[in-house]
VEXMILUM-795451 format. One line per 3 residues: their letters; for each residue y, x, z of N, C-alpha, C. Coordinates in Angstrom, 2 decimals, m for minus. Atoms other than C-alpha are relative to their C-alpha. Example, Ala and Ser with C-alpha at 12.3 -4.5 7.8 and 13.67 -1.06 7.14 Angstrom:
2
as = m1.19 0.89 0.00 m4.50 12.30 7.80 1.20 0.90 0.00  m1.19 m0.82 m0.06 m1.06 13.67 7.14 1.09 m0.77 0.73
# end
This chain:
284
mtn = 0.20 1.27 0.54 m6.16 8.08 44.95 m0.79 m0.79 0.82  0.59 0.86 m0.99 m7.21 5.18 47.13 m1.36 m0.69 m0.58  1.26 0.70 0.49 m10.78 3.39 46.87 0.33 m1.22 m0.79
rei = m0.19 1.28 0.72 m9.14 0.26 45.67 0.55 0.41 m1.47  m0.54 m0.45 1.23 m7.37 2.08 42.87 m1.18 0.46 m1.01  1.22 m0.68 0.61 m10.72 3.91 41.80 m0.89 m1.36 m0.37
hnk = 0.58 1.29 0.29 m12.35 0.31 41.97 0.52 m0.59 m1.23  m0.71 0.68 1.18 m9.68 m1.15 39.72 m0.12 0.74 m1.40  0.15 m0.79 1.23 m10.03 1.55 37.15 m1.39 m0.16 m0.56
nql = 1.35 0.16 0.56 m13.80 1.26 37.10 m0.30 m1.31 m0.59  0.14 1.44 0.57 m13.55 m2.52 36.59 0.66 m0.02 m1.35  m0.57 m0.06 1.29 m11.17 m1.80 33.73 m0.79 0.61 m1.12
lls = 1.05 m0.63 1.07 m13.67 0.50 32.07 m1.13 m0.87 m0.41  1.18 1.03 0.10 m16.43 m1.99 32.54 0.58 m1.09 m0.94  m0.46 1.11 0.73 m14.26 m4.63 31.00 0.15 0.53 m1.55
qlk = m0.26 m0.50 1.18 m13.49 m2.34 28.10 m1.50 0.12 m0.82  1.27 0.05 0.52 m17.28 m1.97 27.41 m0.64 m1.43 m0.34  0.44 1.40 0.19 m17.93 m5.66 27.74 0.79 m0.71 m0.97
srr = m0.94 0.73 0.96 m15.13 m6.60 25.45 m0.47 m0.34 m1.32  0.54 0.35 1.19 m15.62 m8.35 22.24 0.45 1.06 m1.01  m0.60 m1.07 0.89 m13.72 m5.52 20.59 m1.06 1.05 m0.01
fvs = 1.05 m1.03 m0.15 m16.38 m3.03 21.66 m1.15 m0.38 m0.72  1.27 0.53 0.70 m19.19 m5.19 20.55 0.15 m0.13 m1.53  m0.25 0.21 1.44 m17.51 m6.05 17.19 0.06 1.43 m0.60
gla = m0.12 m1.37 0.32 m16.86 m2.25 16.97 m1.54 0.60 m0.45  1.28 m0.58 0.32 m20.58 m1.42 17.21 m0.74 m0.82 m1.19  0.54 0.55 1.19 m21.43 m4.08 14.58 0.53 0.46 m1.22
smv = m0.64 m0.66 1.05 m18.90 m2.57 12.30 m0.66 1.41 m0.34  0.75 m1.30 0.26 m20.79 0.92 12.84 m1.22 m0.35 m0.63  1.14 0.26 0.76 m24.00 m0.63 11.72 0.16 m0.22 m1.52
iag = m0.24 0.29 1.45 m22.48 m1.91 8.57 0.31 1.43 m0.68  m0.53 m1.23 0.42 m20.70 1.59 8.19 m1.41 1.00 m0.29  1.05 m0.84 0.13 m23.98 3.40 8.63 m1.08 m0.46 m1.15
lii = 0.81 0.35 1.12 m25.88 1.19 6.08 0.82 0.38 m1.29  m0.64 m0.58 1.27 m23.21 2.03 3.45 m0.01 1.29 m0.20  0.27 m1.51 0.28 m23.34 5.65 4.18 m1.34 0.27 m0.54
gll = 1.19 m0.04 0.42 m26.87 5.40 3.80 m0.49 m0.20 m1.35  0.30 0.41 1.48 m26.90 3.74 0.47 0.70 1.17 m0.87  m0.70 m1.07 0.75 m24.48 6.47 m0.67 m0.68 1.29 m0.14
apf = 0.88 m1.31 0.00 m27.00 9.26 0.17 0.76 1.17 m0.01  m0.78 m1.28 0.06 m24.59 12.06 1.06 m0.78 1.12 0.48  0.56 m1.10 m0.57 m25.42 15.58 1.89 m1.39 0.20 m0.64
gmv = 1.31 m0.23 0.81 m28.38 15.83 m0.63 m1.00 m0.84 0.61  1.08 0.78 m0.48 m30.20 12.84 0.79 m0.54 m0.87 m1.09  0.39 0.86 1.28 m30.99 11.37 m2.82 m1.42 0.04 0.07
nip = 1.41 0.05 0.03 m34.56 12.48 m2.28 m0.78 m0.67 1.14  0.57 0.58 m1.28 m35.06 10.94 1.19 m0.14 m1.51 m0.23  0.12 1.44 0.16 m36.43 7.40 1.33 1.06 m0.80 0.70
viv = m1.21 0.73 m0.26 m33.82 4.80 1.48 m0.07 m0.50 1.55  0.05 0.54 m1.42 m35.09 3.25 4.79 0.26 1.07 0.88  m0.15 m1.07 m0.99 m35.08 6.66 6.58 1.62 0.42 m0.03
als = m1.29 m0.24 m0.02 m31.57 7.32 5.28 0.86 m1.03 0.71  m0.78 1.05 m0.57 m30.27 3.96 6.24 m0.21 0.07 1.61  0.36 m0.14 m1.42 m31.96 4.27 9.79 0.80 1.12 0.61
fwv = m0.87 m1.15 m0.53 m30.44 7.83 10.28 1.39 m0.27 0.30  m1.58 0.35 m0.07 m26.89 6.81 9.51 0.27 m1.13 1.00  m0.22 0.87 m1.05 m27.05 3.71 11.48 0.10 0.40 1.33
vic = 0.06 m0.56 m1.34 m28.23 5.45 14.48 1.21 1.05 0.30  m1.19 m0.96 m0.04 m25.55 8.30 13.87 1.25 m0.76 0.53  m1.24 0.82 m0.15 m22.82 5.72 13.60 0.07 m0.63 1.26
vvg = 0.07 0.93 m1.22 m23.80 3.49 16.59 0.17 1.05 1.06  0.01 m0.95 m1.23 m24.51 6.53 18.89 1.59 0.65 0.01  m1.49 m0.73 m0.09 m21.07 8.18 17.78 0.85 m1.03 0.57
yav = m0.85 0.88 m0.58 m19.23 5.10 18.47 m0.20 m0.32 1.64  0.32 0.27 m1.35 m20.99 4.44 21.75 0.42 1.19 0.92  m0.54 m1.28 m0.69 m20.03 8.07 22.76 1.61 0.06 0.09
ysp = m1.40 m0.43 0.09 m16.49 8.46 21.41 0.89 m1.31 0.78  m0.83 0.99 m0.60 m15.16 4.90 22.39 0.15 m0.05 1.48  m0.20 0.00 m1.39 m15.91 4.93 26.04 0.58 1.24 0.66
lin = m0.57 m1.14 m0.59 m14.98 8.45 26.68 1.47 0.23 m0.37  m1.40 0.07 0.31 m11.68 8.20 24.86 0.73 m0.93 0.82  m0.57 0.79 m0.93 m10.92 5.19 26.79 0.03 0.39 1.49
acd = 0.09 m0.39 m1.31 m12.12 6.62 30.10 0.98 1.17 0.30  m0.99 m1.18 m0.30 m10.00 9.77 29.72 1.59 m0.62 0.05  m1.49 0.48 0.28 m6.89 7.53 28.61 0.33 m0.75 1.34
ill = m0.31 0.83 m1.19 m7.33 5.37 31.77 m0.01 0.93 1.25  0.23 m0.89 m1.27 m8.49 7.91 34.38 1.01 1.00 0.13  m0.96 m1.15 m0.20 m6.07 10.68 33.38 1.50 m0.61 0.01
gek = m1.44 0.69 0.22 m3.00 8.09 33.18 1.09 0.60 0.82  m0.95 m0.39 m0.97 m1.37 9.30 36.29 0.16 1.46 m0.08  m0.20 m1.53 0.04 m2.05 13.09 35.78 0.59 0.51 m1.40
isa = m0.36 m0.44 1.21 m1.31 13.39 32.06 0.91 m1.05 m0.65  m0.87 0.99 0.27 1.80 11.46 30.95 m0.16 m0.33 m1.55  0.25 0.08 1.44 1.11 12.09 27.07 m1.19 m0.64 m0.35
rwl = 1.22 0.69 0.56 m1.05 9.62 25.54 m0.99 0.84 m0.99  0.69 m0.68 0.98 m2.00 11.81 22.68 m0.98 1.03 0.54  0.88 m0.95 m0.75 m3.19 14.43 24.96 m1.34 m0.59 0.69
rvs = 1.07 0.59 m0.70 m5.43 12.12 27.09 m1.03 m0.40 m1.16  0.76 0.40 0.90 m6.88 10.76 23.84 m0.67 1.21 m0.68  0.55 m1.05 0.55 m7.51 14.20 22.29 m1.11 0.78 0.96
lga = 1.06 m0.34 m0.92 m9.26 15.20 25.58 m1.42 m0.68 m0.09  1.10 0.81 m0.02 m11.43 12.32 25.43 m0.79 0.30 m1.31  0.74 m0.25 1.35 m12.23 12.94 21.63 m0.81 1.41 0.05
fsa = 0.64 m1.41 m0.10 m12.97 16.72 22.46 m1.27 m0.19 0.87  1.08 0.09 m0.88 m15.25 15.57 25.20 m1.31 m0.63 m0.60  0.97 0.79 0.71 m17.00 13.19 23.04 m0.63 0.82 m1.14
sll = 0.61 m0.95 1.05 m17.42 15.82 20.23 m1.11 1.04 0.54  1.19 m0.68 m0.61 m19.26 18.10 22.72 m1.26 m0.55 0.12  1.11 0.71 m0.14 m21.52 15.50 23.62 m0.86 m0.34 m1.07
msl = 0.79 0.34 1.24 m22.35 14.43 20.12 m0.51 1.33 m0.65  0.67 m1.25 0.82 m23.00 18.00 18.95 m1.18 0.32 0.67  1.20 m0.11 m0.58 m25.74 18.03 21.48 m1.00 m1.25 m0.31
iip = 0.81 1.18 0.41 m26.99 14.59 20.38 m0.50 0.05 m1.52  0.20 m0.13 1.50 m26.87 15.09 16.54 m1.37 0.75 m0.37  1.25 m0.59 0.45 m29.68 17.82 16.47 m1.36 m0.81 0.47
vvs = 1.03 0.61 m0.32 m31.93 15.71 18.48 m0.31 m1.28 m0.88  0.31 1.19 0.90 m31.56 12.65 16.31 m0.34 0.57 m1.39  0.47 m0.52 1.28 m31.79 14.89 13.15 m1.34 0.56 0.02
naf = 1.30 m0.41 m0.14 m34.89 16.46 14.42 m1.12 m1.17 0.06  0.82 1.19 0.11 m36.38 12.98 15.04 m0.19 m0.60 m1.33  0.31 0.53 1.46 m35.86 11.89 11.40 m0.36 1.04 m0.99
fdi = 0.11 m1.10 1.11 m36.20 15.21 9.53 m0.77 1.24 0.55  0.65 m1.22 m0.30 m38.38 18.37 9.52 1.04 1.03 m0.27  m1.10 m0.96 0.08 m35.65 20.89 10.45 m0.65 1.30 0.54
ntd = 0.50 m1.25 m0.62 m36.65 24.58 10.93 1.06 0.79 0.77  m1.09 m0.70 m0.66 m33.30 25.72 12.30 m0.17 m0.41 1.61  0.08 0.12 m1.63 m33.28 26.22 16.26 1.06 m0.89 0.33
yws = m0.85 1.10 m0.40 m31.67 23.76 18.32 1.50 0.37 0.28  m1.24 m0.44 m0.31 m28.68 25.68 19.48 0.88 0.42 m1.20  m0.60 m0.27 1.19 m27.84 26.86 15.95 0.65 m1.41 m0.44
qvg = m0.32 1.37 0.40 m27.79 23.10 15.04 1.14 m0.58 0.81  m1.08 0.47 m0.77 m25.56 22.42 18.05 1.46 0.56 m0.53  m1.13 m0.59 0.17 m22.98 24.97 16.98 0.64 m0.64 m1.52
aaf = m0.51 0.69 1.30 m22.76 23.45 13.21 0.35 m1.20 0.29  m0.41 1.28 m0.34 m22.78 19.99 14.64 1.39 m0.04 0.76  m1.28 0.07 m0.59 m19.74 20.76 16.83 1.16 0.20 m0.82
fqt = m1.09 m0.16 0.99 m17.62 21.94 14.10 0.23 m1.36 m0.70  0.01 1.42 0.67 m18.43 18.48 12.24 0.54 m0.79 0.93  m0.39 0.95 m0.82 m17.82 16.45 15.23 1.38 0.37 0.59
aii = m1.47 m0.30 m0.27 m14.54 18.30 16.13 0.84 m0.56 m0.90  m0.91 0.63 0.98 m13.15 17.30 12.88 0.04 m1.35 m0.01  m0.03 1.52 m0.22 m14.38 13.78 13.35 0.70 m0.45 1.15
ggv = m0.98 0.25 m1.20 m12.85 13.74 16.79 1.52 0.05 m0.16  m1.49 0.06 0.38 m9.54 14.71 15.39 0.41 m1.08 m0.67  m0.31 1.15 0.93 m9.58 12.06 12.86 m0.09 m1.18 0.76
isa = 0.03 1.06 m0.76 m10.70 9.50 15.43 1.21 m0.14 0.92  m1.29 0.03 m0.97 m7.78 10.50 17.88 1.22 m0.37 m0.79  m1.17 0.26 0.86 m5.30 10.28 15.07 0.17 m1.68 m0.32
isl = 0.04 1.43 0.36 m6.66 6.69 14.11 0.32 m0.78 1.37  m0.08 0.65 m1.23 m6.73 5.65 17.78 1.55 m0.10 0.28  m1.39 m0.09 m0.48 m3.08 6.78 18.50 0.76 m0.85 m1.12
maq = m0.75 0.81 1.04 m1.83 5.07 15.28 m0.25 m1.50 0.20  0.40 1.32 m0.26 m3.82 1.85 16.13 0.82 m0.28 1.23  m0.74 0.25 m1.32 m2.22 1.98 19.78 1.44 m0.31 m0.46
lis = m1.17 0.01 0.47 1.18 2.53 18.12 0.30 m1.33 m0.73  0.04 1.22 0.94 0.79 m0.40 15.65 m0.05 m1.24 1.08  0.31 1.27 m1.08 m0.56 m2.72 18.66 1.30 m0.07 0.78
qqq = m1.11 m0.14 m0.92 2.52 m1.70 20.76 1.07 m0.67 m0.68  m1.24 0.60 0.87 4.99 m2.50 18.00 m0.26 m1.41 m0.14  0.17 1.35 m0.03 3.29 m5.74 17.41 0.25 m0.94 1.15
aql = m0.24 0.50 m1.32 3.33 m6.59 20.99 1.52 m0.24 0.28  m1.49 0.01 m0.05 7.05 m5.77 21.15 0.53 m1.17 m0.80  m0.42 1.01 1.11 7.62 m7.91 18.03 m0.11 m1.32 0.66
qqs = 0.19 1.45 m0.41 5.91 m10.86 19.48 0.64 m0.17 1.29  m0.77 0.26 m1.15 7.61 m10.42 22.87 1.51 m0.48 m0.40  m1.34 0.30 0.44 10.89 m10.49 21.12 0.17 m1.24 m0.68
qhe = m0.08 1.24 0.43 10.07 m13.44 19.07 m0.20 m1.23 1.03  0.22 0.89 m1.11 8.89 m15.19 22.13 1.23 m0.29 0.75  m1.32 0.21 m0.74 12.13 m14.53 23.94 0.98 m0.64 m0.73
lae = m0.95 0.62 0.85 14.13 m15.56 21.02 m0.19 m1.54 m0.08  0.46 1.46 m0.21 12.09 m18.80 20.87 0.44 m0.70 1.25  m0.21 0.65 m1.19 12.61 m19.48 24.53 1.53 m0.18 0.12
qaq = m1.49 0.01 m0.14 16.47 m18.71 24.25 0.39 m1.23 m0.87  m0.31 1.03 1.13 16.59 m21.12 21.14 m0.43 m1.37 0.69  0.46 1.30 m0.66 14.58 m23.83 23.14 1.05 m0.32 1.15
aae = m0.78 0.19 m1.18 16.73 m23.34 26.18 1.44 m0.56 m0.48  m1.38 0.51 0.54 19.99 m23.70 24.06 0.05 m1.41 m0.50  0.28 1.36 0.52 18.47 m26.81 22.28 m0.02 m1.00 1.03
qak = 0.08 0.82 m1.14 17.71 m28.37 25.60 1.32 m0.25 0.71  m1.36 0.13 m0.55 21.18 m27.64 26.97 0.88 m1.00 m0.94  m0.85 0.90 1.06 22.71 m29.19 23.82 m0.51 m1.43 0.13
qqt = 0.47 1.11 0.08 20.46 m32.07 23.99 0.51 m0.92 1.36  m0.41 0.46 m1.32 21.32 m32.59 27.68 1.52 m0.52 0.04  m1.61 0.04 0.23 25.12 m32.21 26.95 0.20 m1.31 m0.83
del = m0.03 1.10 1.01 24.74 m34.76 24.04 m0.28 m1.13 0.72  0.41 1.17 m0.59 22.87 m37.21 26.15 1.13 m0.28 1.10  m1.06 0.35 m1.00 25.50 m36.96 28.95 1.21 m0.61 m0.61
tgk = m1.12 0.40 0.64 28.32 m37.19 26.54 m0.26 m1.37 m0.56  0.23 1.33 0.62 26.69 m40.15 24.84 0.11 m1.18 1.07  0.15 0.93 m1.20 26.18 m42.07 28.15 1.60 m0.18 0.42
qlt = m1.39 0.11 m0.41 29.87 m41.34 29.23 0.87 m0.92 m1.03  m0.83 0.70 1.07 31.22 m42.52 25.86 m0.35 m1.44 m0.14  0.33 1.17 0.00 29.12 m45.53 26.05 0.78 m0.99 0.98
qlm = m0.71 0.50 m1.20 30.61 m46.43 29.42 1.48 m0.54 m0.40  m1.34 0.28 0.40 33.94 m46.35 27.75 0.05 m0.98 m1.10  0.12 0.90 0.99 33.08 m48.10 24.62 m0.43 m1.44 0.27
ekv = 0.61 1.29 m0.42 31.29 m50.97 26.51 1.28 m0.98 0.16  m1.25 0.81 m0.29 35.08 m52.10 27.24 0.54 m0.48 m1.28  m0.61 0.20 1.08 35.66 m52.44 23.57 m0.93 m1.03 m0.68
pld = 0.88 0.89 0.56 34.52 m55.62 21.76 m0.77 0.59 m1.06  0.85 m0.54 0.94 31.65 m55.17 19.34 0.71 0.22 m1.57  m0.73 m0.19 1.25 33.76 m55.77 16.29 0.96 1.24 m0.06
krg = m0.90 m1.28 0.00 36.05 m52.87 17.22 m0.63 1.23 0.49  0.69 m1.04 m0.27 33.50 m50.46 18.24 m0.24 0.84 m1.15  0.14 m0.90 1.28 33.48 m47.39 16.04 0.14 1.41 0.57
qll = m0.29 m1.35 m0.22 34.36 m43.73 15.93 1.25 m0.03 0.98  m1.25 m0.12 m0.88 36.85 m42.93 18.89 0.89 0.81 m0.54  m0.96 m0.85 0.78 40.07 m41.66 17.58 1.06 0.43 1.20
cle = m1.04 m0.36 m1.02 42.59 m41.77 20.59 m0.01 m0.96 1.14  m0.16 0.92 m0.94 43.50 m43.30 23.93 1.53 0.18 0.28  m1.41 m0.04 m0.32 46.89 m44.44 24.74 0.30 m0.75 1.30
mdd = m0.25 0.79 m1.19 48.13 m45.47 28.25 1.18 m0.85 m0.06  m1.23 0.93 0.00 50.34 m48.44 28.77 m0.03 m0.72 1.25  0.07 0.40 m1.35 51.16 m49.01 32.30 m1.33 0.30 0.72
hyl = 1.46 m0.11 m0.68 47.85 m49.80 34.09 m0.88 m0.41 m1.03  1.05 0.27 0.83 46.26 m50.61 30.97 m0.26 1.09 m1.10  0.38 m1.00 0.76 44.65 m48.60 28.18 m0.30 m0.51 m1.36
nih = 0.44 0.54 1.35 44.60 m48.84 24.58 m0.96 1.06 m0.62  1.00 m0.83 0.69 41.48 m47.65 22.86 m0.06 m0.16 m1.46  m0.15 0.04 1.28 41.95 m46.88 19.36 m1.28 0.69 m0.62
tdk = 1.14 m0.40 0.71 38.84 m46.63 17.12 0.14 m0.23 m1.39  m0.21 0.20 1.54 38.35 m46.51 13.29 m0.21 m1.30 m0.43  0.33 1.45 0.35 37.60 m50.23 13.51 1.11 m0.83 0.65
gth = m1.11 0.92 m0.51 40.79 m51.38 15.34 0.37 0.70 1.36  m0.50 m0.27 m1.34 42.50 m51.18 18.87 m0.29 m1.18 0.99  0.23 0.97 m1.01 41.57 m52.82 22.04 0.64 0.38 1.32
mtl = m0.65 m0.10 m1.33 43.66 m53.07 25.33 m0.87 m0.32 1.10  0.83 0.33 m1.12 41.71 m52.92 28.48 0.59 0.43 1.41  m0.47 m0.49 m1.18 42.45 m52.65 32.20 m0.71 1.04 0.63
mrf = 0.75 m1.27 m0.25 41.59 m49.09 32.97 1.10 1.12 0.23  m0.89 m1.11 m0.22 43.22 m46.12 34.57 m0.30 1.06 m1.00  0.23 m0.90 0.99 43.91 m43.35 31.92 m0.85 1.25 0.60
kda = 0.79 m1.10 m0.50 42.46 m40.66 34.29 m1.39 m0.17 0.07  1.43 0.40 0.13 39.20 m42.57 34.61 m0.57 0.11 m1.17  0.56 0.03 1.27 38.86 m42.76 30.89 m0.19 1.50 m0.31
lal = 0.27 m1.31 0.25 39.54 m39.05 30.65 m1.18 0.73 0.60  1.13 m0.49 m0.60 36.87 m38.31 33.19 m1.25 m0.15 m0.86  1.07 0.37 0.75 34.47 m39.94 30.91 m0.15 0.78 m1.39
ldd = m0.01 m0.73 1.24 35.40 m37.76 27.91 0.05 1.60 0.25  0.02 m1.55 m0.21 35.11 m34.11 29.58 m0.61 0.65 m1.12  0.77 m0.85 0.77 32.55 m33.13 27.22 0.07 m0.53 m1.48
yeg = m0.21 0.42 1.34 33.84 m35.00 24.14 1.00 0.80 m0.78  m0.84 m0.68 0.90 35.58 m33.16 21.21 1.36 m0.67 0.15  m1.24 0.42 0.05 39.16 m33.83 22.00 1.02 0.57 1.11
lqt = m1.08 m0.50 m1.14 42.34 m33.08 24.27 1.07 m0.89 0.29  m1.22 0.64 m0.46 45.13 m34.49 26.05 1.18 0.60 m0.66  m1.00 m0.55 0.78 48.20 m34.20 24.06 1.36 m0.40 0.70
hrs = m1.04 0.59 m0.65 50.72 m36.05 26.35 m0.50 m0.77 1.33  0.43 0.46 m1.39 50.77 m37.50 29.88 m0.79 m1.29 m0.20  0.58 1.55 0.21 49.69 m40.99 28.29 m0.74 0.09 m1.34
wwv = 0.59 0.01 1.47 47.84 m39.69 25.06 m1.15 1.01 0.19  1.27 m1.07 0.11 44.28 m38.18 24.50 m0.30 m0.36 m1.47  0.15 0.10 1.40 43.30 m37.45 20.92 m1.43 0.63 m0.22
atn = 1.25 m0.64 0.45 39.77 m36.79 19.34 0.46 1.16 m0.96  m0.35 m1.08 0.94 39.97 m33.45 17.56 m0.30 m0.34 m1.42  0.38 0.37 1.42 38.20 m34.79 14.33 0.79 m1.15 m0.46
aiv = m1.07 1.19 0.39 40.85 m37.69 14.26 1.20 0.53 m0.59  m1.27 m0.63 0.43 43.68 m35.25 13.48 0.00 0.45 m1.47  0.04 m0.33 1.45 44.65 m34.99 9.83 1.29 0.70 m0.34
gve = m1.13 m0.82 0.13 47.96 m33.39 10.17 0.98 0.23 1.29  m1.10 m0.26 m1.10 51.08 m32.12 12.13 1.29 m0.35 m0.47  m1.26 0.49 0.46 54.57 m33.63 11.72 1.01 0.50 1.12
kdg = m0.97 m0.38 m0.83 57.78 m32.56 13.27 1.21 m1.16 m0.14  m1.17 0.77 m0.04 60.68 m34.94 14.50 0.87 0.55 0.83  m1.09 m0.76 m0.81 63.47 m32.70 15.53 m0.84 1.04 0.57
rkt = 0.64 m0.95 m0.69 61.96 m30.71 18.25 m1.54 m0.57 0.44  1.19 0.58 m0.35 59.11 m33.12 18.79 m1.14 0.37 m0.81  1.25 m0.24 0.79 55.56 m32.34 17.59 m0.72 m1.33 m0.01
llr = 0.92 1.24 0.16 53.46 m35.35 16.28 m1.26 0.38 m0.58  1.24 m0.20 0.66 49.85 m35.40 15.40 m0.29 m1.25 m0.74  0.54 1.28 0.73 48.91 m37.85 12.59 m1.34 0.00 0.00
lsn = 1.43 0.15 m0.01 45.60 m39.28 12.96 m0.45 m0.79 m1.14  0.56 0.52 1.25 43.29 m40.73 10.51 0.24 m1.51 m0.33  m0.42 1.42 0.03 44.42 m44.34 11.43 1.41 m0.21 m0.18
dll = m1.50 0.09 0.25 48.11 m43.39 10.70 0.83 m0.12 1.25  m0.72 m0.04 m1.44 48.97 m43.33 14.43 0.63 1.41 0.19  m0.73 m1.30 m0.39 51.48 m40.46 15.49 m0.13 0.05 1.49
apv = 0.27 m0.46 m1.55 50.27 m39.01 18.84 1.04 1.04 0.37  m0.91 m1.01 m0.33 53.12 m37.27 20.56 m0.67 1.08 0.78  0.60 m1.23 m0.75 52.59 m33.68 21.92 1.10 0.51 0.95
srt = m1.16 m0.38 m1.07 54.62 m32.86 25.16 m0.16 1.61 0.10  0.07 m1.46 m0.10 55.49 m29.23 26.10 m1.07 0.34 0.94  0.90 m0.30 m0.96 53.11 m29.31 28.81 m1.63 0.34 m0.78
fqa = 1.27 m0.02 0.73 50.13 m29.59 26.26 0.13 0.77 m1.36  m0.01 m0.67 1.16 51.60 m27.79 23.36 m0.89 1.28 m0.32  0.77 m1.11 0.17 49.83 m24.66 24.07 m1.60 m0.14 m0.40
kvn = 1.31 0.22 0.33 46.46 m26.24 23.87 m0.04 m0.50 m1.40  0.06 0.61 1.39 47.45 m28.13 20.65 0.08 1.33 m1.05  m0.27 m1.24 0.90 48.53 m24.65 19.21 m1.45 0.67 m0.14
qlh = 1.31 m0.56 0.15 45.00 m23.36 19.85 m1.01 m0.65 m1.00  1.04 0.56 0.91 43.49 m25.69 17.38 0.46 0.58 m1.43  m0.42 m0.84 1.25 45.43 m23.66 14.55 0.20 m1.26 m1.11
ln = m0.36 1.04 0.93 46.65 m27.10 12.87 0.89 0.53 m0.93  m1.08 m0.28 1.15 48.61 m26.80 9.50 0.80 m1.14 0.12
# end
């Protein structure tokens, strides 16, 4: 392991200790200690309240200060050597339990008059701290799992939001482009005949622009008009006809000829060249 990697891991450990989460955890332990002291477990009912409160606050705070850094240290420092996180956390909790079993007798002797020798207290304390360490390990792993799932969910939601935003932006850009191009075409139509575009009909060098408000003939090439309608909902049905899709109300036959009836009662012819595209509309 390089010096830089060691330095980065040490920095990560320091950041864990300085984090708001660690500080808030200590505050939570103070509250937990006060609650346990008020409950007076393990026959502490005859002990003065202030002594019981002080003892349990010290035990909870010291326990958190021991378990949290050691579990985090094992999780970070052993990350490259041990792939299973549950094992890294368990090793950290076991190490913390060993250390706490040495600390608890000292704290207990500071608060109470205990006749049992120190190492006997260490053995009893280790049994208790080992159980506590197992519970802490399980809680830590569950919290990590929940945190990872929440992070994955947030990431998925963020990606979906970005995709939706990108799709909406693309649609807006398309709509804006289509609107500008359609405006260029409709500018050739008098105001009283401007409306919903129904179809275009070529007449030599002129172009008949049919809207739901009437028809206007203008000097314009058919292919130039089609270029302005690339992104508009419609299709060319004949070498001289273009029809808006939403203007079609039915299909009629005149012998072998296919005609599209439009909402203004015009009949737009369909040539063989464009028959396949018309068939894709699945018109009845």
